[in-house]
C-alpha positions as CSV (number, residue, x, y, z in Angstrom):
1,M,92.7,-12.5,112.1
2,K,90.1,-12.2,114.7
3,K,91.2,-12.2,118.4
4,V,89.6,-13.8,121.4
5,L,90.3,-13.4,125.1
6,I,89.8,-16.6,127.1
7,L,89.6,-16.4,130.9
8,G,91.2,-19.4,132.5
9,A,94.0,-21.8,131.4
10,S,93.3,-24.9,133.5
11,V,92.7,-28.4,132.0
12,L,89.0,-27.6,131.7
13,Q,89.7,-24.5,129.5
14,I,92.3,-26.3,127.2
15,P,89.6,-27.7,124.8
16,L,88.2,-24.2,124.4
17,I,91.7,-22.8,123.7
18,K,92.4,-25.5,121.2
19,T,89.1,-25.1,119.4
20,A,89.8,-21.3,119.1
21,K,93.1,-22.2,117.5
22,K,91.4,-24.6,115.1
23,L,89.1,-21.7,114.1
24,N,92.3,-19.7,113.2
25,L,91.7,-17.2,116.0
26,Y,94.5,-15.3,117.8
27,V,94.1,-16.6,121.3
28,I,94.8,-14.5,124.4
29,V,94.6,-16.3,127.7
30,V,94.7,-15.1,131.3
31,D,95.1,-17.0,134.5
32,M,96.7,-16.2,137.9
33,N,98.4,-19.6,137.9
34,K,101.7,-19.2,136.1
35,D,102.0,-22.9,135.7
36,A,98.5,-23.4,134.2
37,E,98.7,-26.0,131.4
38,G,96.5,-24.0,128.9
39,F,99.1,-21.3,128.5
40,K,101.2,-23.5,126.2
41,Y,98.4,-23.4,123.6
42,A,97.9,-19.6,123.7
43,D,99.3,-17.0,121.3
44,E,99.6,-14.5,124.2
45,K,99.3,-15.0,128.0
46,Y,98.9,-12.8,131.0
47,Y,99.1,-13.7,134.7
48,I,95.9,-12.1,135.9
49,S,93.1,-13.5,138.0
50,T,90.0,-14.4,136.0
51,I,87.8,-12.4,138.4
52,D,90.0,-9.2,138.5
53,D,87.6,-6.9,136.7
54,E,89.8,-3.9,136.6
55,K,92.9,-5.6,135.1
56,I,90.9,-7.6,132.5
57,I,89.0,-4.4,131.5
58,D,92.3,-2.6,131.0
59,L,93.7,-5.6,129.0
60,F,90.6,-5.8,126.8
61,N,90.8,-2.0,126.1
62,K,94.5,-2.3,125.3
63,L,94.3,-5.4,123.0
64,K,90.8,-4.9,121.6
65,P,89.9,-8.6,121.0
66,D,86.7,-9.4,119.2
67,G,85.3,-11.5,122.0
68,I,85.7,-12.7,125.6
69,L,84.5,-16.0,127.1
70,T,85.4,-18.9,129.5
71,A,84.4,-22.5,130.1
72,A,83.5,-24.6,133.1
73,T,83.8,-21.9,135.7
74,D,81.1,-19.5,137.1
75,L,82.5,-16.3,138.7
76,P,84.5,-15.1,135.6
77,M,81.1,-14.8,133.9
78,R,80.6,-11.5,135.9
79,T,83.8,-10.1,134.5
80,I,82.9,-11.3,131.0
81,A,79.5,-9.7,131.2
82,K,80.9,-6.4,132.5
83,V,83.4,-6.3,129.6
84,G,80.6,-7.1,127.2
85,E,78.5,-4.2,128.3
86,L,81.5,-1.8,128.4
87,F,82.8,-2.7,124.9
88,N,79.6,-3.8,123.2
89,V,80.8,-7.4,122.5
90,N,78.6,-10.5,122.6
91,T,78.1,-11.7,126.1
92,I,75.2,-12.2,128.5
93,S,74.1,-9.2,130.4
94,Y,75.7,-8.3,133.7
95,N,72.4,-8.7,135.5
96,S,72.1,-12.3,134.1
97,A,75.7,-13.0,135.1
98,I,75.0,-12.0,138.7
99,N,71.7,-14.0,138.9
100,S,73.4,-17.1,137.4
101,T,76.5,-17.0,139.7
102,D,74.8,-16.1,143.1
103,K,72.7,-19.1,144.1
104,Y,70.4,-17.0,146.4
105,K,69.7,-14.4,143.7
106,M,69.2,-17.2,141.2
107,R,66.6,-18.8,143.5
108,N,64.8,-15.4,143.9
109,E,64.6,-14.9,140.1
110,L,63.4,-18.5,139.5
111,A,60.8,-18.1,142.2
112,K,59.6,-14.9,140.7
113,Y,58.8,-16.8,137.4
114,N,57.4,-19.9,139.1
115,V,60.2,-22.1,138.1
116,P,60.2,-25.3,140.2
117,I,62.8,-25.0,143.0
118,P,63.3,-26.3,146.6
119,E,62.4,-24.3,149.6
120,Y,65.4,-22.0,150.5
121,Y,66.8,-19.4,152.8
122,V,70.1,-17.4,152.9
123,A,72.2,-16.7,156.0
124,N,75.4,-14.8,156.8
125,T,75.6,-15.2,160.6
126,K,75.1,-18.2,162.8
127,N,71.9,-16.8,164.2
128,E,70.4,-16.4,160.7
129,Y,71.6,-19.9,159.8
130,F,70.1,-21.7,162.8
131,S,66.9,-19.7,162.4
132,S,66.7,-20.8,158.7
133,L,67.2,-24.5,159.6
134,K,64.1,-24.4,161.8
135,K,61.9,-23.3,158.9
136,I,62.7,-26.3,156.7
137,A,61.4,-29.8,157.6
138,G,63.5,-32.9,157.1
139,N,67.0,-33.0,155.7
140,K,68.7,-29.8,154.5
141,V,71.5,-29.0,152.0
142,C,73.9,-26.2,152.9
143,K,76.1,-24.6,150.3
144,P,77.9,-21.3,149.6
145,V,76.0,-18.9,147.3
146,D,79.0,-18.4,145.1
147,S,81.0,-21.6,144.7
148,S,81.1,-24.3,142.0
149,G,82.4,-27.8,141.6
150,S,80.5,-29.0,144.7
151,K,82.8,-27.0,146.9
152,G,81.2,-26.3,150.3
153,V,78.1,-28.4,149.6
154,I,77.0,-30.6,152.5
155,L,73.9,-32.5,153.7
156,I,72.5,-31.9,157.2
157,E,70.7,-35.0,158.5
158,S,70.8,-34.4,162.2
159,K,71.5,-31.7,164.9
160,E,75.1,-33.0,165.1
161,D,75.7,-32.0,161.5
162,E,74.5,-28.4,161.8
163,E,77.7,-26.8,163.3
164,V,80.0,-28.7,161.0
165,A,77.9,-27.8,157.9
166,F,77.9,-24.1,158.7
167,T,81.7,-24.0,159.1
168,Y,82.3,-26.1,155.9
169,A,80.0,-24.0,153.7
170,K,81.4,-20.8,155.1
171,K,84.9,-21.9,154.2
172,Y,84.1,-21.9,150.5
173,S,81.9,-18.8,150.4
174,K,83.6,-15.7,149.0
175,S,80.8,-13.4,150.0
176,G,80.2,-15.1,153.4
177,E,76.6,-15.9,152.5
178,I,75.4,-19.5,152.5
179,L,72.2,-21.0,151.2
180,I,70.1,-23.4,153.2
181,E,67.5,-25.4,151.3
182,E,65.4,-28.6,151.5
183,Q,67.0,-31.7,150.3
184,M,65.6,-32.8,146.9
185,V,65.6,-36.5,146.4
186,G,65.6,-38.2,143.0
187,N,67.8,-38.8,139.9
188,E,70.1,-35.9,139.1
189,V,70.7,-34.7,135.6
190,S,72.3,-31.8,133.8
191,V,71.2,-30.2,130.6
192,E,73.5,-28.7,127.9
193,S,71.9,-26.0,125.8
194,I,72.7,-23.0,123.7
195,T,70.6,-19.8,123.3
196,I,70.7,-18.1,119.9
197,N,69.0,-14.7,119.6
198,G,66.9,-15.4,122.7
199,K,65.7,-18.9,121.6
200,T,67.1,-21.9,123.6
201,K,68.0,-25.1,121.9
202,I,68.4,-28.2,124.1
203,I,71.5,-30.2,123.0
204,A,71.7,-33.0,125.5
205,I,70.4,-34.3,128.9
206,T,73.1,-36.0,130.9
207,D,72.6,-38.7,133.6
208,K,74.8,-38.0,136.6
209,I,76.5,-40.1,139.2
210,T,77.4,-38.5,142.5
211,T,79.1,-39.6,145.8
212,G,75.7,-39.0,147.5
213,A,75.6,-37.6,151.0
214,P,77.2,-35.7,152.5
215,Y,79.1,-33.9,149.7
216,F,77.3,-34.9,146.4
217,T,80.4,-34.6,144.3
218,E,80.0,-35.7,140.7
219,M,81.7,-39.0,139.9
220,G,80.3,-39.8,136.4
221,H,78.2,-38.4,133.5
222,S,76.6,-40.1,130.5
223,I,74.9,-38.8,127.4
224,H,72.2,-39.3,126.2
225,S,70.0,-39.7,129.3
226,Q,68.3,-43.1,129.8
227,L,65.2,-41.5,131.5
228,P,61.7,-42.0,130.0
229,Q,60.8,-39.7,127.1
230,E,58.0,-38.1,129.1
231,T,60.4,-37.1,131.9
232,K,63.0,-35.8,129.4
233,I,60.3,-33.5,127.9
234,Q,59.5,-32.2,131.4
235,I,63.3,-31.6,132.0
236,E,63.6,-29.6,128.8
237,Q,60.5,-27.5,129.6
238,V,61.8,-26.6,133.1
239,T,65.3,-25.9,131.8
240,I,64.0,-23.4,129.1
241,Q,61.7,-21.8,131.7
242,A,64.7,-21.3,134.0
243,I,67.0,-19.8,131.3
244,E,64.2,-17.4,130.3
245,A,63.7,-16.4,133.9
246,L,67.3,-15.5,134.2
247,D,67.1,-13.5,131.0
248,I,69.9,-15.4,129.2
249,K,69.7,-14.2,125.6
250,M,72.7,-15.9,124.1
251,G,75.4,-18.5,124.7
252,P,75.6,-21.9,126.3
253,S,74.0,-22.9,129.6
254,H,74.7,-25.8,132.0
255,T,71.6,-26.5,134.0
256,E,71.4,-29.0,136.9
257,L,68.1,-30.6,138.0
258,I,66.8,-33.3,140.3
259,I,63.8,-35.4,139.3
260,T,61.7,-35.2,142.5
261,P,58.4,-37.0,143.1
262,D,56.8,-33.6,142.2
263,G,58.7,-33.4,138.9
264,P,62.0,-31.9,137.8
265,K,63.3,-29.0,140.0
266,I,66.3,-26.7,139.4
267,V,69.5,-27.2,141.4
268,E,71.2,-24.3,139.6
269,V,71.9,-22.8,136.1
270,G,75.3,-21.9,134.9
271,A,75.3,-19.4,132.0
272,R,78.4,-21.0,130.6
273,L,79.9,-24.1,129.0
274,G,79.6,-27.1,131.3
275,G,82.6,-28.6,133.1
276,D,83.8,-32.1,133.9
277,F,84.5,-32.5,130.1
278,I,80.7,-32.8,129.5
279,T,80.6,-30.0,126.9
280,S,84.1,-30.5,125.5
281,H,84.0,-34.3,125.0
282,L,80.7,-36.0,125.9
283,V,78.4,-33.6,124.0
284,K,80.6,-33.5,120.9
285,H,80.9,-37.3,120.7
286,A,77.3,-38.2,121.6
287,T,75.5,-35.4,119.6
288,G,77.9,-34.3,116.9
289,I,77.4,-30.7,118.1
290,D,80.6,-28.7,119.0
291,L,79.3,-26.3,121.6
292,L,82.7,-24.8,122.0
293,E,82.9,-23.9,118.4
294,L,79.4,-22.4,118.4
295,H,80.1,-20.3,121.5
296,L,83.4,-19.0,120.1
297,K,81.6,-18.0,116.9
298,Q,78.8,-16.3,118.9
299,S,81.3,-14.4,121.0
300,I,83.2,-12.9,118.1
301,G,80.0,-11.9,116.3
302,I,79.5,-14.7,113.7
303,E,75.9,-15.7,113.2
304,I,75.2,-19.4,113.9
305,D,72.4,-21.5,112.6
306,D,69.8,-22.7,115.2
307,G,68.7,-25.6,113.0
308,L,71.1,-28.0,114.7
309,Q,71.0,-31.7,113.8
310,I,71.6,-33.8,117.0
311,K,73.0,-37.3,116.7
312,N,71.8,-40.0,119.1
313,L,75.0,-41.8,120.1
314,G,76.6,-42.3,123.5
315,A,79.5,-40.9,125.6
316,A,80.4,-41.1,129.3
317,I,83.0,-40.0,131.8
318,K,83.8,-41.9,135.0
319,F,86.1,-40.6,137.7
320,F,88.5,-42.9,139.6
321,E,87.4,-44.0,143.1
322,N,89.6,-42.4,145.8
323,Y,91.3,-44.2,148.7
324,K,92.7,-42.4,151.7
325,G,96.5,-42.3,152.0
326,K,99.6,-41.5,149.9
327,L,99.2,-42.1,146.2
328,R,102.1,-44.5,145.3
329,D,101.1,-45.5,141.8
330,I,98.4,-45.7,139.2
331,S,99.0,-48.5,136.7
332,I,97.2,-48.3,133.4
333,P,97.6,-51.2,131.0
334,K,98.9,-50.2,127.6
335,E,96.1,-52.0,125.8
336,I,93.6,-49.6,127.3
337,Y,95.0,-46.8,125.1
338,N,94.3,-48.9,122.0
339,N,90.6,-49.5,123.0
340,K,88.5,-48.0,120.2
341,N,85.9,-46.8,122.8
342,V,88.4,-44.8,124.8
343,I,88.4,-41.1,124.0
344,K,90.6,-39.9,126.9
345,I,92.2,-41.2,130.1
346,A,94.0,-39.0,132.6
347,V,95.5,-39.0,136.0
348,T,95.1,-35.6,137.8
349,A,96.7,-36.3,141.1
350,E,100.5,-36.3,141.6
351,L,102.2,-39.5,142.7
352,G,103.3,-39.2,146.3
353,S,100.5,-36.8,147.2
354,E,98.1,-37.4,150.0
355,I,94.6,-38.2,148.9
356,S,91.4,-38.4,150.8
357,E,87.7,-39.1,150.2
358,V,86.1,-37.2,147.4
359,S,84.5,-34.0,148.8
360,N,84.6,-31.7,145.8
361,S,85.7,-31.8,142.1
362,N,89.3,-30.9,143.0
363,S,89.8,-34.0,145.2
364,R,89.2,-36.5,142.3
365,I,92.4,-38.2,141.1
366,G,91.7,-39.2,137.5
367,H,89.1,-40.1,134.9
368,I,88.3,-42.0,131.8
369,I,86.0,-41.0,128.9
370,C,84.4,-43.6,126.5
371,T,82.0,-43.8,123.7
372,G,79.2,-46.3,123.1
373,Q,76.1,-46.9,121.1
374,N,74.2,-45.1,123.8
375,G,74.9,-43.4,127.2
376,K,74.4,-46.6,129.2
377,E,76.8,-48.6,127.0
378,A,79.4,-45.8,127.2
379,L,79.3,-45.7,131.0
380,E,79.6,-49.5,131.1
381,N,82.7,-49.3,128.9
382,C,84.2,-46.8,131.3
383,E,83.4,-49.1,134.3
384,K,84.8,-52.2,132.6
385,I,88.1,-50.5,131.9
386,L,88.4,-48.9,135.3
387,K,88.5,-52.5,136.8
388,D,91.8,-53.0,135.0
389,I,93.4,-49.8,136.4
390,K,95.4,-50.5,139.6
391,I,95.6,-47.7,142.2
392,E,98.3,-48.3,144.9
393,I,98.0,-46.4,148.2
394,D,100.4,-46.4,151.1
């Protein structure tokens, strides 16, 4: 029996763990959170941080699994790539991992290969930060170079926002560096793809709903995109250009873009399976492609076919709206669970907990995932059902 090491045991890694079990793999899971839900599906578990290179390298050397991977999280990709190079297992290169998890280095690589991106600067100190602000006209977006899930991302629209934005972005930056860039305006999408032997196959383009300014937290996704075909072709071209610029030779990528008046521009590229249940649920139901299964097979050295047949159906996720106060109850009518269009519905906040406005992915309180004949219909199904869910706040 082949063995696989999965970094992370949160709800976002559970589909990957379950898929590995379905493939009859022996699954080893690490996470520093001893209460992580994914542990109950693992064959073997260890309480180790997913970014503790030394301990994970020691564990890999001891257990000798056939592959190592993660889902929906960026920084563990550095550890995965380091293990890949040390033990000659199938991962992206360490250089690609660094360039796809450090937003400033990513921008530098993309600029080098003329991939469309916004104007940008990096800062560590306040002096550098305020100096950079002066170089960009109009609104700016400030973000940590090394965070994910919209943590630390904030819009600067006026002088009054500048000090607050610096403090907020710094709070979520592990390295202390923050990125300042021009605000891109337009529809936002993400692209799910997989690279096989250096050739990238686009699987799906996802339309995205965010909270907008100032935090731009994602509140909904739907596949397939409803954008015009000409625009989707441009999105695919820019995505492949970006993946090639970052020298990603294998595995899945989750690429975010904004469709500006000048065309699609890259927000960022994650050299990993997408989060927010996009890869694990939406892609699978809308396209018929199981990216988790493909990535697992790649990681343990099984050749996969690049002649993928993509279905044109619909799937969407919509997150619950937040209200400030203490969460007293969320009432979900029983008939919702019998709705043929509902794939999954979940409450992620504890009753009695204090909730606030959505400022990052961790502050959302629940979600629903639905199917449809197309992405638009799937999203409409989510929104119809959400109207019947009662959220009580004290």
